[in-house]
N, C-alpha and C positions, 0 to 999 in steps of 0.2 A: 526246733522249728515245728510249728503246728502242721500236722499232716493234712492232706487234702480232705475237704469236708463236703464234697459234692453229693455224697450219699444222703445227706440231710436235706437236700433240696430236690424239688421236682423239676429239674432242668434236663431236657432231652440231650442225649449225647451229641446230636448234630448242632446244638446251639452253643456258640462261643460268646458269652455275655461279658463284656468289659465296660459296663455302663452304670455302675452303682452311683456315680455322681449325678445321674439322671433319676434313677429309681432302683433301690435295692430290692431284690426278690425276697419273698417270704419263704422261710424254711417250712418244711412239712409240719413241724410242731407248732409254728405260729399260725399256719392256716387251720390246723385242727383246733387250736384254742379259739379262733374266731368262730368256727362252725358251732362249737360247744356253747359259746357265749350267745350266739343268735338263738339257739334252741332253748337256752335258759329262759329267755323272755317269752317263748311260746307257752310257758307254764308259769305265769306271773304269780299264781297263788302259792308257789313254792319259794318266792323271793321274800326276804325280810328287810326291815330297815337297815340292818347291819350290812347288807349286801351293797348298799350305796356308799359304803366307806371302806370295805375290806380291800377291794382291788386298788382303789386310790392310794391307800396307805402302803400296800405292797409295792406298787410302781414307784412311789415316792422314795421308799427305802432302797430299791434297786438302783434308781438313778443317783441317789446320794452316794451309794457305794461306788458307782462308776466315776464320779467326779471328785470324790473325797470330801463330801459335805455332810451336813445333818439333814435328816428327812424334813424337818420343819423349815429348811431353807429352800424347799422345792415347791414350785407351783405347777399345776397341770394345765396346759393350754392346747388349743386346737391347731395352732400354726406358728411359724416363726414370726410372721407379721403381727400376730396378736401379742406375743411377748414383747416384741420391739415397740409396739404402741404403748404398752405399759411402761417400759423404760423411758421412752420419750416424754410421756405425760408426767412422770415423777422426778425428772431431773430438772432443777431450776436453770433457766437460761435467760440471758438479757442481751440487749443491744451491745454490740462490740465484741461479744464472745464468739468463739468459733467451734465448729464440730468437724473433727478430722475423719475423713473417709478415704478409701482407695479408689483410684481410677478404675472405672468399669466394675465397681463392686456390685454384688447382687442387689437388685432393686428393692427388696423388702427392707434392707438396712439403709435405704436412701430416702424413700418416700416419706416415712414418718418424720425424719429430720427436716426435710423440706417444708413440711407443714408446720413444724415447731419454729422454723426460721420465720415463716410468715407471721406467726403469732407473737414472736418475741423480738425480732430484729437481729437475731443471731445470724451468722453466716456459715455456710459449708466451705471447708477448705479441702480440696482434693489432692491427695498425694499422687503425683504422676508415676506411672510405671517406670521403675528404674532400669536403665540400659544394662547395668551389670547384674540385674535380677535380685539385688539385695533389698527386699522390701523393708526389712527391719531398720536398716540405716536410713532409708528414705523417710520412714515414719518418724524416727527419732529426730531427724533434722527439722521436721515441721512442728514439733512440740515446743510451744513457747507460752508466754504468760496469758495469751488470749484464748488458749484451748480450754474449753469447759468439758468437752466430751470427745473421746475417740470411739467411734463406732466401727468395729473391725471384725474380720473373720480370723480363724487360725491359719487358714491358707486361702489363696485366691481361688474363686470358684471356676475360673476358666482354664488356668494352667497349673494350679497347685502351688504357686509361689508362696513360700513359707514365711511366717512372722514369728519372731521370738517374743512371745507374749509376756514372759517374765521380765525381760529387759524393758519392753515398752510400758508395762504396767508400773514398774518401779519409777520410771521417768515421769509418768503422769501423776503419780502420788506426790512427787516433789512439788507439784503445782496445784495440788488439791483438785485435779481434773478426774472425771469419771471415765470408766471403761465399760463399754457395752459390747458384748460379743455375740455374733451369730455363728455358731459352730456346726451348723447343719451339714457342711461339707467336710467335716473331720471327725466329730465325736463318734466313738464306737470303732473307728479304724486307727486313730492316732491318740496316744496317751495324753491326758490332760488332768491337771490337779488344781482345783480352785484355791487351795490353800497356798500354793506356790505363786499363782497369778494374782489372786485377790481381785477379780472383776466385781463390778457393782451389779451387773446383770449378765447372765449367760443363757442363751436361748438356743434351742435345737428342735427341729422337726424330726420325727421318728422314721420317716419313710425312705431315707437314703442309707447312710452308713450304720444306722441302728437297726436296719433290716426289719422295720416295723410297719404298721399300717399307716395309711394316709389319714389326715385329720386328727393326729395325736402329736403333741409336743410336750416338752418339759422346760422349765425355766428355773435356774438357780438365781436367788436374790441374796445379796450379802446382808447380814443382820442389820446394818445401819440403814438399809433401804426397805425394811419390812414394815414400815408404818405409813406407807403411802396410800394412794387412792387406786382402787381397781378400776378397770374400764367398763365393768358391768357389775350390777348388784344382784346377786342371786342368793337363794336361801342356804345353799350348801356351804358357802364361805363365811356365814355368820355364826357367832357363838351359839352353842346349844342346838345346832341343827340335827344332832343325833336323836333328839326327842321329837318325833313326828307329831305327837299329840299336842306339843307346845309351840308349834311353828307360828301360830297366830299371836304369840307373845313376842312381838317384833323386837329385834335386838339391834342396838347401835354398835356393839362390839363384834369383832371378827374372830375367826379361828386364829390360832397362834401362828406366828411366823409368816412365811410367804404364802400360806394357804389362802390368805385373803385375796390373792390375785388369781385364784383358780377360775377357770371358765365355768359357765353354767352347764348343766348336764354333763359334768365331768365323769360321772359314773356310767360311761357307755359300756353296756354289758357285753358287747362284741369286741370293740376296739381295745379296751384296756387289758383284757386277758391276752390279746395278741401282743401288745406292747410289753407286757410282763414276760411272756415267753421269749420274745426277742432279746430283751435285756438280760434275762437269765442265761440265755445261750451265749451272748457276748461275754458276760462275766465268767462263764465256765471256760470259754476258750482263752480268755485273758487278752486285753487290748494290746499289750506288748507283743504277744504271740501273733495276733492278727496283723499288727503293723509290720512285724518282721517278715511274715509270709507274703503280704502284698508288696512290700518294698522290694523283695527279691524278684517277684514276678515283673515288676516295672523296670527294675535294673536290667533284666534279661531283654525285655522289649526295647528299652532305650539303646542298649548297646547294638542290637541287631539293626534297629532303624537308622542309627547313625551311619551304618555301612552303605546305605543307599540314599543318604542325603537328608534325612529327617533329624532335626536337632531338638534338644530339650534343655531346660535350665540345668545348671550344675547341681549335682546331688545336694550340696550343702544349702542351696537356696530354694529347694522345693520339698514339699511334703512327700514322703515315701509312698503313700497310698495313691498319689495323684501323678499322672504323667501327661504333660502337655507337649505334643509333638508339633513342630513347626517346619514350614518349608518356604524357601525363598519364592516369592511370587504368590504364595497362598495355595490352598487346596481347591481342586475342582469341585463344583457344586454336585457333581455326580458321584463323588467318592463314597458318601454314606450309603447311597443306594446300591453301589457296586458291592460294598462290604455286606450289606444286608441280604443281597441276593445269594450270598454264600453263608447266610446265617451267622454273621459276625456283627456284633453290635457295639458301637462306640458313639461318642458325641462330637459335635463341632461347636466350639464356643470361642467367640472372638477370632483370634488368629491361630488358635490351637485346636488340634485334633486331640480330644480328651480321652485318655485311656484310664479307666477306673475299675480295676478287677477286684476280686475278693477271694476268700479261701476256697471257693468252689471251682476256680479256674484250674484246669489241668494243663499238663505239658502239651497235650495235643491241641488244646485251645490256643496256647501261646504260639505254637508252630504255625497253626492255620492263620492267626492274625498277622504274624510276621510275613508269611508267604503272600498273603493278600495285599498287604501294604506295599510290598516290593513290586507287585504287579500293577496296582491301581493308583498309588500315590503320585506317580509321575504323569498321570493322564490329565 
């Protein structure tokens, strides 16, 4: 079991932060990397053309290691919605076909598909939240010959409901349907292997479970989808862009692999070093170790919460790093404020009180949360 890592974060002792599903905190090393990056641009005469590529290549390699891919399969993007827009643009759709999504799925993985439906005549089919909490079976039951795309998460963003992506992907492949994943609410805290799942596109924003900066994201693109059209045309993703003196020799060809989908100004000299530091730390901890640590924390909270009437999905149907607590009749609108008044921070999403801890949460944090919930959740 991974030991507590709070010493690596600048989190005051009195703060009990259980809200990584909202925003993951930066570790001290990530913050330091950002400051160093900002100061680098204060002396631009020290920067070379190679500096526009070094951090990008490093981040690509780290992310590829995280998901078990090749660095050329990775594009650098500013947000999940940017990557999802690329996926939506490059997947052929036509009238009569359907796009499978979850009920109350995060909107970034909905809006782009709504627009594509307007353009093509395709339709969105929503998988209703299953009463038994088995999202995998609910999705599998909806996969038929009309499905062209399943646009899904690894777990539901409100309560952590888990999807078996290996099973779902295998069923989609039988029908030549595409799989587009937004794993912003799981990657970095829950293990994932693109070779096992074989998604067409996998997108993540870095600021939640990757414990990285805002406005940085990564996208895995399967080899068969790497010849598509980017949503912007910038100089960095074109062939030969390493030669600054030759940039006026305009190129039709792109850089190899998924690099053609990179955002403009990808070489952000402050944000990329931060993302590199955060991924390096996660890989050092090991995602399996992170998942085991957080899962144990949530199991302790779930067991205690059940003793005073707060329920959660069965363990086999929810992601271990996510805990959605529910109460008959719902929670009071004052609950979050009452918890915050005691420096305890969680989120309320849909019907769930969302508990999303990390490796910095101590036993004292857990005890304080349980005590506060026992006092405030009934009000």
